[in-house]
C-alpha positions in Angstrom: -14.3 2.0 9.0 -10.8 0.8 8.4 -7.6 2.4 7.0 -5.4 0.0 5.1 -1.9 1.0 4.5 0.2 -1.3 2.3 3.9 -1.0 1.5 4.6 -2.9 -1.7 7.2 -3.2 -4.5 6.7 -0.4 -7.1 6.2 -2.7 -10.1 3.2 -4.4 -8.3 1.2 -1.1 -8.1 -0.9 -1.6 -11.2 -1.9 -5.1 -10.2 -2.9 -4.0 -6.7 -4.8 -1.1 -8.1 -6.7 -3.3 -10.5 -7.4 -5.9 -7.8 -8.9 -3.2 -5.5 -11.0 -1.8 -8.3 -12.4 -5.3 -9.0 -13.7 -5.6 -5.4 -15.4 -2.2 -5.6 -13.0 0.2 -4.0 -13.3 3.6 -5.6 -10.3 5.6 -4.4 -6.8 5.2 -3.0 -3.8 7.3 -2.3 -0.3 6.3 -3.5 2.9 7.7 -2.0 6.4 6.9 -3.3 8.6 5.7 -0.4 12.0 4.3 0.5 12.7 1.8 3.2 14.1 -1.6 4.2 13.1 -4.5 6.4 14.9 -7.7 6.9 16.5 -7.5 3.5 18.7 -4.5 4.8 19.3 -3.1 1.3 22.0 -4.3 -1.1 25.3 -3.4 -2.6 25.8 -2.1 -6.1 28.9 -1.5 -8.3 29.1 1.9 -9.9 32.2 2.9 -12.0 34.3 0.3 -10.2 33.3 1.4 -6.7 31.1 -0.7 -4.5 28.5 1.1 -2.4 25.5 0.1 -0.2 21.9 1.0 -1.1 20.3 1.1 2.3 16.8 2.3 1.3 15.0 0.4 -1.4 12.2 2.0 -3.5 8.7 1.1 -2.3 5.2 2.4 -2.8 2.8 3.1 0.0 -0.9 2.6 -0.7 -3.6 4.0 1.6 -7.3 3.0 1.4 -10.1 3.9 3.7 -13.1 1.5 3.4 -16.1 0.2 5.3 -15.6 -2.6 7.8 -17.3 -5.2 5.6 -15.0 -4.5 2.7 -11.8 -4.4 4.7 -11.0 -8.1 4.7 -11.6 -8.5 1.0 -9.4 -5.4 0.3 -6.6 -6.9 2.4 -6.8 -10.3 0.6 -6.8 -8.5 -2.8 -3.7 -6.5 -1.9 -2.0 -9.6 -0.5 -2.6 -11.7 -3.6 -1.8 -9.0 -6.1 1.4 -7.8 -4.3 2.9 -11.2 -3.5 6.0 -12.3 -5.5 7.1 -14.9 -2.9 10.4 -13.2 -2.4 11.8 -11.2 0.4 10.7 -7.5 0.4 7.1 -8.1 -0.7 6.0 -5.6 1.9 3.6 -5.2 4.8 -0.1 -4.3 5.3 -1.2 -2.3 8.3 -4.9 -2.0 9.3 -6.2 0.7 11.7 -9.6 1.9 12.8 -10.9 5.2 11.5 -13.3 7.1 13.8 -14.6 9.7 11.4 -14.4 10.8 7.8 -15.5 14.1 6.4 -15.8 14.9 2.7 -14.6 18.5 2.4 -16.7 19.5 -0.6 -20.1 18.4 0.7 -19.6 18.0 4.5 -20.8 14.4 4.4 -19.6 12.3 7.3 -19.0 8.7 8.1 -19.4 6.0 5.5 -21.2 8.4 3.1 -18.0 10.4 2.9 -15.9 7.3 1.9 
């Protein structure tokens, strides 16, 4: 099993969610986040004073899926989240050793 974590722009969340639903993924976790990469934030003007916004709003999506679905999920996220501009985000993929559904005690792929 794989855990896919994607950091994306907030306005792309609905498109990514729909793309993942289309390939058959049933659940995901969404966390509001702030951060920066190469873009290093930006400056804004407020009441005549200029200030730097270091951390930009982002959304972190977490999905756990079977190995055979992982590559399709990554492609779906990548296509749905891409704007072609700096700050589109990153996708991280890691191995999951075990999953346990709390309610039923199911383990492994049955719990996903």
